[in-house]
MDTraj code that builds the backbone (N, CA, C; nanometers):
import mdtraj as md
import numpy as np

residues = "GLU GLN LYS MET CYS GLU PRO GLN TYR GLN GLU LEU LEU ASP GLY GLN ILE PRO ARG ALA THR PRO GLN ASP GLY VAL VAL VAL LYS VAL ILE ALA GLY GLU SER HIS GLY VAL LYS SER GLN VAL TYR THR ARG THR PRO THR MET TYR LEU ASP PHE LYS MET ASP LYS ASN LYS THR VAL THR GLN THR ILE PRO SER THR PHE THR GLY PHE ILE TYR MET LEU LYS GLY LYS THR PHE ILE GLY ASP LYS GLU PHE GLU GLY ASN ALA HIS HIS THR LEU THR PHE SER GLU ASP GLY ALA GLU THR VAL LYS ILE GLN THR LYS ASP GLU ASP ALA HIS PHE VAL LEU ILE ALA GLY GLU PRO LEU GLN GLU PRO ILE VAL GLN HIS GLY PRO PHE VAL MET ASN SER GLU LYS GLU ILE TYR ASP THR PHE VAL ASP TYR GLN TYR ALA LYS ASN GLY PHE GLU ARG ALA ARG ASP TRP GLN SER THR ILE ALA".split()
xyz = np.array([
    [-13.1131, 5.5687, 2.2799],
    [-13.1418, 5.5738, 2.1380],
    [-13.1606, 5.7183, 2.0909],
    [-13.2256, 5.8014, 2.1718],
    [-13.2523, 5.9383, 2.1288],
    [-13.1708, 6.0404, 2.2070],
    [-13.0598, 5.9969, 2.2645],
    [-12.9805, 6.0880, 2.3470],
    [-12.9098, 6.1963, 2.2649],
    [-12.8864, 6.1716, 2.1396],
    [-12.8149, 6.2685, 2.0569],
    [-12.9100, 6.3556, 1.9742],
    [-13.0384, 6.3492, 2.0038],
    [-13.1337, 6.4312, 1.9290],
    [-13.1275, 6.5757, 1.9774],
    [-13.1872, 6.6628, 1.9012],
    [-13.1943, 6.8045, 1.9349],
    [-13.2705, 6.8200, 2.0668],
    [-13.2172, 6.8963, 2.1618],
    [-13.2891, 6.9135, 2.2884],
    [-13.4199, 6.9894, 2.2682],
    [-13.5130, 6.9629, 2.3565],
    [-13.6434, 7.0268, 2.3477],
    [-13.6874, 7.0664, 2.4876],
    [-13.7560, 7.1785, 2.4981],
    [-13.8005, 7.2296, 2.6272],
    [-13.9438, 7.2775, 2.6144],
    [-14.0255, 7.2430, 2.7111],
    [-14.1641, 7.2881, 2.7136],
    [-14.1896, 7.3515, 2.8493],
    [-14.2500, 7.4672, 2.8483],
    [-14.2801, 7.5356, 2.9743],
    [-14.4292, 7.5633, 2.9810],
    [-14.4891, 7.5247, 3.0914],
    [-14.6307, 7.5497, 3.1130],
    [-14.6488, 7.6264, 3.2427],
    [-14.7347, 7.7248, 3.2390],
    [-14.7744, 7.7913, 3.3622],
    [-14.8752, 7.7021, 3.4330],
    [-14.8871, 7.7179, 3.5633],
    [-14.9772, 7.6333, 3.6407],
    [-15.1176, 7.6309, 3.5810],
    [-15.1658, 7.7446, 3.5365],
    [-15.2998, 7.7521, 3.4795],
    [-15.3159, 7.6780, 3.3479],
    [-15.2051, 7.6431, 3.2822],
    [-15.2103, 7.5703, 3.1555],
    [-15.2086, 7.4190, 3.1751],
    [-15.1857, 7.3742, 3.2977],
    [-15.1797, 7.2308, 3.3251],
    [-15.3219, 7.1809, 3.3499],
    [-15.3678, 7.0840, 3.2683],
    [-15.5040, 7.0335, 3.2880],
    [-15.5164, 6.9552, 3.4186],
    [-15.6363, 6.9531, 3.4723],
    [-15.6618, 6.8855, 3.5985],
    [-15.7761, 6.7857, 3.5833],
    [-15.7582, 6.6718, 3.6482],
    [-15.8652, 6.5728, 3.6594],
    [-15.9200, 6.5813, 3.8011],
    [-16.0504, 6.5690, 3.8128],
    [-16.1143, 6.5670, 3.9448],
    [-16.2014, 6.4419, 3.9501],
    [-16.1396, 6.3261, 3.9803],
    [-16.2164, 6.2015, 3.9786],
    [-16.3266, 6.1964, 4.0841],
    [-16.3148, 6.2782, 4.1892],
    [-16.4180, 6.2889, 4.2931],
    [-16.3907, 6.4139, 4.3750],
    [-16.4874, 6.4565, 4.4534],
    [-16.4659, 6.5704, 4.5424],
    [-16.3496, 6.5392, 4.6355],
    [-16.2606, 6.6362, 4.6525],
    [-16.1486, 6.6182, 4.7435],
    [-16.0275, 6.5511, 4.6828],
    [-16.0313, 6.5231, 4.5521],
    [-15.9166, 6.4642, 4.4818],
    [-15.8941, 6.5446, 4.3540],
    [-15.7771, 6.6072, 4.3430],
    [-15.7414, 6.6833, 4.2232],
    [-15.6078, 6.6310, 4.1727],
    [-15.6009, 6.6027, 4.0423],
    [-15.4788, 6.5519, 3.9805],
    [-15.4358, 6.6494, 3.8718],
    [-15.3175, 6.7112, 3.8887],
    [-15.2595, 6.7910, 3.7803],
    [-15.1946, 6.6923, 3.6840],
    [-15.2339, 6.6975, 3.5582],
    [-15.1821, 6.6050, 3.4577],
    [-15.0702, 6.6766, 3.3821],
    [-14.9489, 6.6674, 3.4363],
    [-14.8336, 6.7356, 3.3779],
    [-14.7890, 6.6638, 3.2507],
    [-14.7867, 6.5307, 3.2547],
    [-14.7584, 6.4492, 3.1359],
    [-14.8411, 6.3224, 3.1473],
    [-14.8865, 6.2716, 3.0338],
    [-14.9651, 6.1493, 3.0344],
    [-15.1132, 6.1759, 3.0463],
    [-15.1822, 6.0851, 3.1166],
    [-15.3278, 6.0919, 3.1259],
    [-15.3743, 6.0433, 3.2621],
    [-15.4800, 6.1041, 3.3118],
    [-15.5425, 6.0607, 3.4367],
    [-15.6922, 6.0858, 3.4284],
    [-15.7705, 5.9820, 3.4494],
    [-15.9160, 5.9913, 3.4558],
    [-15.9746, 6.0662, 3.3355],
    [-15.9242, 6.0319, 3.2159],
    [-15.9762, 6.0894, 3.0921],
    [-15.9210, 6.2256, 3.0548],
    [-15.8340, 6.2819, 3.1378],
    [-15.7734, 6.4124, 3.1089],
    [-15.6310, 6.3889, 3.0592],
    [-15.5980, 6.4449, 2.9415],
    [-15.4657, 6.4261, 2.8816],
    [-15.3856, 6.5548, 2.8867],
    [-15.2556, 6.5397, 2.9065],
    [-15.1639, 6.6532, 2.9039],
    [-15.1292, 6.6876, 2.7601],
    [-15.0966, 6.8138, 2.7364],
    [-15.0508, 6.8562, 2.6040],
    [-14.8998, 6.8408, 2.5895],
    [-14.8309, 6.8023, 2.6960],
    [-14.6852, 6.7900, 2.6939],
    [-14.6441, 6.6707, 2.6080],
    [-14.5483, 6.6955, 2.5191],
    [-14.4937, 6.5906, 2.4330],
    [-14.3750, 6.5253, 2.5033],
    [-14.3744, 6.3929, 2.5080],
    [-14.2583, 6.3194, 2.5591],
    [-14.2129, 6.2214, 2.4519],
    [-14.0836, 6.2024, 2.4404],
    [-14.0301, 6.1136, 2.3360],
    [-14.0609, 5.9671, 2.3637],
    [-14.0743, 5.9327, 2.4900],
    [-14.1136, 5.7976, 2.5282],
    [-14.2377, 5.8092, 2.6164],
    [-14.3223, 5.7081, 2.6183],
    [-14.4440, 5.7161, 2.6992],
    [-14.4122, 5.7433, 2.8468],
    [-14.4701, 5.8501, 2.9000],
    [-14.4391, 5.8976, 3.0346],
    [-14.5649, 5.9505, 3.1023],
    [-14.5707, 5.9331, 3.2348],
    [-14.6765, 5.9934, 3.3168],
    [-14.6102, 6.0772, 3.4245],
    [-14.6610, 6.1970, 3.4464],
    [-14.6174, 6.2818, 3.5581],
    [-14.7450, 6.3439, 3.6128],
    [-14.7907, 6.2932, 3.7256],
    [-14.9184, 6.3331, 3.7833],
    [-14.8965, 6.3879, 3.9236],
    [-14.9574, 6.5003, 3.9524],
    [-14.9449, 6.5669, 4.0825],
    [-15.0804, 6.5574, 4.1535],
    [-15.0868, 6.4744, 4.2576],
    [-15.2118, 6.4478, 4.3297],
    [-15.2220, 6.5309, 4.4569],
    [-15.3410, 6.5849, 4.4816],
    [-15.3761, 6.6419, 4.6118],
    [-15.5062, 6.5744, 4.6538],
    [-15.5016, 6.5100, 4.7712],
    [-15.6170, 6.4353, 4.8200],
    [-15.6525, 6.4794, 4.9615],
    [-15.7802, 6.5025, 4.9832],
    [-15.8281, 6.5281, 5.1185],
    [-15.8241, 6.3979, 5.1980],
    [-15.8354, 6.4087, 5.3290],
    [-15.8361, 6.2888, 5.4133],
    [-15.9600, 6.2046, 5.3845],
    [-15.9460, 6.0740, 5.4132],
    [-16.0546, 5.9760, 5.3968],
    [-16.1042, 5.9646, 5.2528],
    [-16.0097, 5.9627, 5.1587],
    [-16.0439, 5.9469, 5.0170],
    [-15.9726, 5.8240, 4.9617],
    [-16.0312, 5.7642, 4.8590],
    [-15.9705, 5.6522, 4.7872],
    [-15.9842, 5.6802, 4.6385],
    [-15.8759, 5.6621, 4.5655],
    [-15.8789, 5.6822, 4.4214],
    [-15.7939, 5.5733, 4.3572],
    [-15.8279, 5.5351, 4.2350],
    [-15.7431, 5.4439, 4.1590],
    [-15.6866, 5.5202, 4.0403],
    [-15.5650, 5.4842, 4.0030],
    [-15.5003, 5.5458, 3.8875],
    [-15.4585, 5.4356, 3.7922],
    [-15.4996, 5.4470, 3.6680],
    [-15.4586, 5.3516, 3.5657],
    [-15.3159, 5.3824, 3.5235],
    [-15.2354, 5.2770, 3.5177],
    [-15.0964, 5.2874, 3.4733],
    [-15.0731, 5.1723, 3.3759],
    [-15.0235, 5.1982, 3.2560],
    [-14.9979, 5.0881, 3.1628],
    [-14.9114, 4.9796, 3.2274],
    [-14.9444, 4.8545, 3.1999],
    [-14.8771, 4.7422, 3.2659],
    [-14.7287, 4.7333, 3.2327],
    [-14.6843, 4.7992, 3.1268],
    [-14.5425, 4.7947, 3.0895],
    [-14.4602, 4.9035, 3.1577],
    [-14.5242, 4.9933, 3.2319],
    [-14.4540, 5.1054, 3.2953],
    [-14.3911, 5.0640, 3.4283],
    [-14.2834, 5.1319, 3.4628],
    [-14.2298, 5.1287, 3.5983],
    [-14.2335, 5.2720, 3.6492],
    [-14.2290, 5.2889, 3.7799],
    [-14.2346, 5.4250, 3.8298],
    [-14.2302, 5.4329, 3.9799],
    [-14.2691, 5.5491, 4.0298],
    [-14.2651, 5.5712, 4.1738],
    [-14.3662, 5.6772, 4.2141],
    [-14.3970, 5.6760, 4.3414],
    [-14.4772, 5.7805, 4.4045],
    [-14.3864, 5.8482, 4.5053],
    [-14.3757, 5.9803, 4.4967],
    [-14.2968, 6.0563, 4.5934],
    [-14.3931, 6.1394, 4.6767],
    [-14.3900, 6.1167, 4.8061],
    [-14.4797, 6.1858, 4.8987],
    [-14.4242, 6.3237, 4.9332],
    [-14.5035, 6.4263, 4.9117],
    [-14.4645, 6.5628, 4.9457],
    [-14.5198, 6.6047, 5.0815],
    [-14.6410, 6.5576, 5.1117],
    [-14.7056, 6.5968, 5.2375],
    [-14.8055, 6.4893, 5.2762],
    [-14.8192, 6.4659, 5.4045],
    [-14.9219, 6.3750, 5.4532],
    [-14.8825, 6.2295, 5.4440],
    [-14.9837, 6.1440, 5.4393],
    [-14.9635, 5.9995, 5.4401],
    [-15.0669, 5.9353, 5.3488],
    [-15.0241, 5.8347, 5.2724],
    [-15.1167, 5.7577, 5.1896],
    [-15.0940, 5.6099, 5.2146],
    [-15.1902, 5.5315, 5.1719],
    [-15.1804, 5.3864, 5.1767],
    [-15.2004, 5.3385, 5.0343],
    [-15.1046, 5.2598, 4.9860],
    [-15.1009, 5.2221, 4.8451],
    [-15.1349, 5.0747, 4.8300],
    [-15.2282, 5.0447, 4.7404],
    [-15.2626, 4.9073, 4.7074],
    [-15.3437, 4.8377, 4.8145],
    [-15.3776, 4.7129, 4.7867],
    [-15.4571, 4.6342, 4.8800],
    [-15.3798, 4.5992, 5.0066],
    [-15.2469, 4.5941, 4.9967],
    [-15.1655, 4.5621, 5.1145],
    [-15.1383, 4.6853, 5.1996],
    [-15.1847, 4.7986, 5.1532],
    [-15.1720, 4.9250, 5.2254],
    [-15.0277, 4.9573, 5.2638],
    [-14.9396, 4.9609, 5.1635],
    [-14.8044, 5.0101, 5.1878],
    [-14.8161, 5.1565, 5.2266],
    [-14.7538, 5.1915, 5.3356],
    [-14.7682, 5.3272, 5.3883],
    [-14.6624, 5.4185, 5.3290],
    [-14.7067, 5.5322, 5.2790],
    [-14.6146, 5.6325, 5.2267],
    [-14.6246, 5.7592, 5.3085],
    [-14.5149, 5.7996, 5.3703],
    [-14.5100, 5.9220, 5.4509],
    [-14.4379, 6.0317, 5.3743],
    [-14.4542, 6.1561, 5.4184],
    [-14.3908, 6.2705, 5.3524],
    [-14.2412, 6.2478, 5.3359],
    [-14.1914, 6.2799, 5.2167],
    [-14.0508, 6.2715, 5.1772],
    [-14.0020, 6.1274, 5.1621],
    [-14.0933, 6.0341, 5.1460],
    [-14.0586, 5.8956, 5.1168],
    [-14.0978, 5.8655, 4.9728],
    [-14.0324, 5.7651, 4.9163],
    [-14.0598, 5.7225, 4.7797],
    [-14.1077, 5.5783, 4.7810],
    [-14.2139, 5.5508, 4.7095],
    [-14.2652, 5.4154, 4.6919],
    [-14.2483, 5.3799, 4.5451],
    [-14.1816, 5.2689, 4.5167],
    [-14.1569, 5.2307, 4.3776],
    [-14.2487, 5.1159, 4.3370],
    [-14.2742, 5.1068, 4.2074],
    [-14.3478, 4.9938, 4.1538],
    [-14.2874, 4.9576, 4.0196],
    [-14.3092, 4.8329, 3.9785],
    [-14.2489, 4.7859, 3.8542],
    [-14.3559, 4.7234, 3.7667],
    [-14.3144, 4.6903, 3.6458],
    [-14.4079, 4.6310, 3.5512],
    [-14.4419, 4.4897, 3.5985],
    [-14.5628, 4.4718, 3.6468],
    [-14.6031, 4.3405, 3.6963],
    [-14.7387, 4.2989, 3.6415],
    [-14.7846, 4.3698, 3.5403],
    [-14.9126, 4.3369, 3.4807],
    [-15.0294, 4.4113, 3.5419],
    [-15.0118, 4.4680, 3.6608],
    [-15.1208, 4.5439, 3.7225],
    [-15.1401, 4.6731, 3.6448],
    [-15.2636, 4.7077, 3.6185],
    [-15.2893, 4.8285, 3.5408],
    [-15.3519, 4.9395, 3.6226],
    [-15.3789, 4.9153, 3.7498],
    [-15.4302, 5.0217, 3.8352],
    [-15.3602, 5.0158, 3.9702],
    [-15.3502, 5.1307, 4.0318],
    [-15.2973, 5.1378, 4.1676],
    [-15.4023, 5.2098, 4.2519],
    [-15.4311, 5.1519, 4.3688],
    [-15.5281, 5.2123, 4.4602],
    [-15.4522, 5.2971, 4.5615],
    [-15.4992, 5.4202, 4.5804],
    [-15.4339, 5.5143, 4.6712],
    [-15.5391, 5.5642, 4.7699],
    [-15.5078, 5.5539, 4.8991],
    [-15.6028, 5.5948, 5.0033],
    [-15.5392, 5.6947, 5.0976],
    [-15.6218, 5.7855, 5.1463],
    [-15.5826, 5.8686, 5.2600],
    [-15.6761, 5.8314, 5.3739],
    [-15.6267, 5.8480, 5.4941],
    [-15.7112, 5.8175, 5.6100],
    [-15.7330, 5.9429, 5.6922],
    [-15.6506, 5.9680, 5.7915],
    [-15.6785, 6.0772, 5.8848],
    [-15.6076, 6.2080, 5.8527],
    [-15.5454, 6.2188, 5.7334],
    [-15.4834, 6.3460, 5.6961],
    [-15.4827, 6.3637, 5.5448],
    [-15.4758, 6.4895, 5.5010],
    [-15.4648, 6.5208, 5.3588],
    [-15.3288, 6.4740, 5.3080],
    [-15.3183, 6.4583, 5.1763],
    [-15.1912, 6.4151, 5.1180],
    [-15.1644, 6.4900, 4.9879],
    [-15.0360, 6.5064, 4.9591],
    [-14.9898, 6.5658, 4.8338],
    [-14.8711, 6.4818, 4.7879],
    [-14.8772, 6.4302, 4.6655],
    [-14.7698, 6.3456, 4.6141],
    [-14.7672, 6.3527, 4.4622],
    [-14.6554, 6.3087, 4.4052],
    [-14.6458, 6.2963, 4.2598],
    [-14.6292, 6.1493, 4.2245],
    [-14.6908, 6.1108, 4.1143],
    [-14.6751, 5.9772, 4.0588],
    [-14.6057, 5.9963, 3.9246],
    [-14.4885, 5.9364, 3.9112],
    [-14.4098, 5.9488, 3.7885],
    [-14.3813, 5.8081, 3.7379],
    [-14.4141, 5.7821, 3.6122],
    [-14.3963, 5.6483, 3.5567],
    [-14.3679, 5.6583, 3.4079],
    [-14.3075, 5.5534, 3.3555],
    [-14.2798, 5.5510, 3.2133],
    [-14.2395, 5.4131, 3.1674],
    [-14.2306, 5.4009, 3.0380],
    [-14.1902, 5.2752, 2.9777],
    [-14.0387, 5.2612, 2.9892],
    [-13.9894, 5.1518, 3.0456],
    [-13.8443, 5.1342, 3.0550],
    [-13.7805, 5.1359, 2.9160],
    [-13.6634, 5.1963, 2.9061],
    [-13.5965, 5.2086, 2.7767],
    [-13.5299, 5.0793, 2.7321],
    [-13.5025, 4.9892, 2.8251],
    [-13.4363, 4.8622, 2.7934],
    [-13.3022, 4.8863, 2.7242],
    [-13.2280, 4.9846, 2.7744],
    [-13.0957, 5.0169, 2.7216],
    [-12.9957, 5.0141, 2.8363],
    [-12.8682, 4.9866, 2.8059],
    [-12.7676, 4.9967, 2.9120],
    [-12.7552, 5.1417, 2.9583],
    [-12.7215, 5.1607, 3.0847],
    [-12.7090, 5.2951, 3.1415],
    [-12.5700, 5.3114, 3.2008],
    [-12.5012, 5.4167, 3.1575],
    [-12.3717, 5.4534, 3.2148],
    [-12.3820, 5.5998, 3.2541],
    [-12.3537, 5.6297, 3.3801],
    [-12.3632, 5.7666, 3.4315],
    [-12.2283, 5.8084, 3.4865],
    [-12.1894, 5.9309, 3.4564],
    [-12.0680, 5.9892, 3.5138],
    [-12.0925, 6.1389, 3.5261],
    [-12.0826, 6.1896, 3.6482],
    [-12.1120, 6.3312, 3.6696],
    [-12.2534, 6.3613, 3.6252],
    [-12.2732, 6.4680, 3.5501],
    [-12.4087, 6.5036, 3.5081],
    [-12.4558, 6.4288, 3.3832],
    [-12.3706, 6.3453, 3.3259],
    [-12.4024, 6.2833, 3.1977],
    [-12.4491, 6.1392, 3.2141],
    [-12.5488, 6.1023, 3.1347],
    [-12.6003, 5.9658, 3.1314],
    [-12.6034, 5.9230, 2.9855],
    [-12.5348, 5.8140, 2.9559],
    [-12.5289, 5.7633, 2.8189],
    [-12.5448, 5.6115, 2.8232],
    [-12.5104, 5.5439, 2.7104],
    [-12.5243, 5.3992, 2.7022],
    [-12.3928, 5.3236, 2.7102],
    [-12.2798, 5.3935, 2.7028],
    [-12.1508, 5.3241, 2.7085],
    [-12.0446, 5.4190, 2.7640],
    [-11.9344, 5.3609, 2.8093],
    [-11.8214, 5.4413, 2.8579],
    [-11.7684, 5.5314, 2.7463],
    [-11.7655, 5.4794, 2.6219],
    [-11.7169, 5.5598, 2.5097],
    [-11.8059, 5.6824, 2.4882],
    [-11.9377, 5.6648, 2.4958],
    [-12.0278, 5.7793, 2.4799],
    [-12.0063, 5.8819, 2.5911],
    [-11.9803, 5.8357, 2.7126],
    [-11.9514, 5.9272, 2.8241],
    [-11.8230, 6.0042, 2.7943],
    [-11.7189, 5.9336, 2.7499],
    [-11.5915, 5.9981, 2.7172],
    [-11.6124, 6.1027, 2.6073],
    [-11.6832, 6.0637, 2.5007],
    [-11.7091, 6.1563, 2.3897],
    [-11.7870, 6.2794, 2.4367],
    [-11.8793, 6.2600, 2.5283],
    [-11.9587, 6.3714, 2.5806],
    [-11.8718, 6.4674, 2.6604],
    [-11.7801, 6.4142, 2.7411],
    [-11.6881, 6.5013, 2.8150],
    [-11.5997, 6.5810, 2.7194],
    [-11.5549, 6.5186, 2.6117],
    [-11.4737, 6.5893, 2.5118],
    [-11.5571, 6.7002, 2.4476],
    [-11.6799, 6.6682, 2.4085],
    [-11.7685, 6.7700, 2.3505],
    [-11.7878, 6.8861, 2.4471],
    [-11.8078, 6.8560, 2.5732],
    [-11.8280, 6.9608, 2.6738],
    [-11.7029, 7.0478, 2.6876],
    [-11.5861, 6.9840, 2.6948],
    [-11.4606, 7.0592, 2.7112],
    [-11.4318, 7.1490, 2.5917],
    [-11.4697, 7.1032, 2.4718],
    [-11.4440, 7.1812, 2.3507],
    [-11.5655, 7.2631, 2.3064],
    [-11.6703, 7.2651, 2.3872],
    [-11.7918, 7.3436, 2.3603],
    [-11.8475, 7.3162, 2.2202],
    [-11.8738, 7.1887, 2.1920],
    [-11.9318, 7.1525, 2.0623],
    [-12.0428, 7.0486, 2.0816],
    [-12.1142, 7.0206, 1.9748],
    [-12.2220, 6.9211, 1.9750],
    [-12.3252, 6.9450, 2.0851],
    [-12.3751, 7.0671, 2.0920],
    [-12.4778, 7.1001, 2.1895],
    [-12.4284, 7.1786, 2.3089],
    [-12.2971, 7.1894, 2.3238],
    [-12.2399, 7.2633, 2.4370],
    [-12.1783, 7.3964, 2.3936],
    [-12.2172, 7.4459, 2.2761],
    [-12.1562, 7.5670, 2.2217],
    [-12.1671, 7.6873, 2.3153],
    [-12.2751, 7.7008, 2.3876],
    [-12.2926, 7.8163, 2.4761],
    [-12.2520, 7.7867, 2.6206],
    [-12.2027, 7.6690, 2.6472],
    [-12.1721, 7.6288, 2.7853],
    [-12.0584, 7.7098, 2.8469],
    [-11.9610, 7.7478, 2.7669],
    [-11.8430, 7.8173, 2.8194],
    [-11.8776, 7.9509, 2.8861],
    [-11.9690, 8.0264, 2.8261],
    [-12.0028, 8.1592, 2.8777],
    [-12.1372, 8.1638, 2.9494],
    [-12.2004, 8.0492, 2.9644],
    [-12.3341, 8.0470, 3.0241],
    [-12.3285, 8.0801, 3.1729],
    [-12.4244, 8.1610, 3.2167],
    [-12.4391, 8.1911, 3.3589],
    [-12.5861, 8.1830, 3.3938],
    [-12.6136, 8.1294, 3.5077],
    [-12.7517, 8.1174, 3.5528],
    [-12.8107, 8.2551, 3.5805],
    [-12.9384, 8.2702, 3.5503],
    [-13.0084, 8.3947, 3.5830],
    [-13.0779, 8.3841, 3.7183],
    [-13.0659, 8.2690, 3.7808],
    [-13.1256, 8.2497, 3.9136],
    [-13.0322, 8.3099, 4.0171],
    [-13.0838, 8.4007, 4.0964],
    [-13.0003, 8.4690, 4.1963],
    [-12.9767, 8.3820, 4.3167],
])
top = md.Topology()
chain = top.add_chain()
for i, resn in enumerate(residues, 1):
    res = top.add_residue(resn, chain, resSeq=i)
    for name in ("N", "CA", "C"):
        top.add_atom(name, md.element.get_by_symbol(name[0]), res)
traj = md.Trajectory(xyz[None], top)
């Protein structure tokens, strides 16, 4: 629905990202959304959560997630146990969850520290068509986007001469 809107970019330095500390040994960077009463200043067009957790070993925390959201936890370091069934999440693994009416997720660490991100949002309920780097709602929109890209128009005006500044 909002794929053809003007692009927007927000950049925050680490020190500008608010943090929640629900207990000693648990720190949550609130990049987008809200955690334990701390809200991010980042604007998202659709309801979104992007939370960066660091937990010491032998900690348990719950995170409220709206029941209509779907999302995932991506483990960066360590091991966690998710929910009452203790689904195990190891480093570089992804644990997904869907809208099932549950509004909290329990996250535990046992014998090691953990670092992970929790990313969730409201499903768009739109068809998805992806080709190359483009994601749209129909094959025609994908075709039109490729034409725009080839002719450097409709948002791609600077694409022809653009070069990355990353060495």
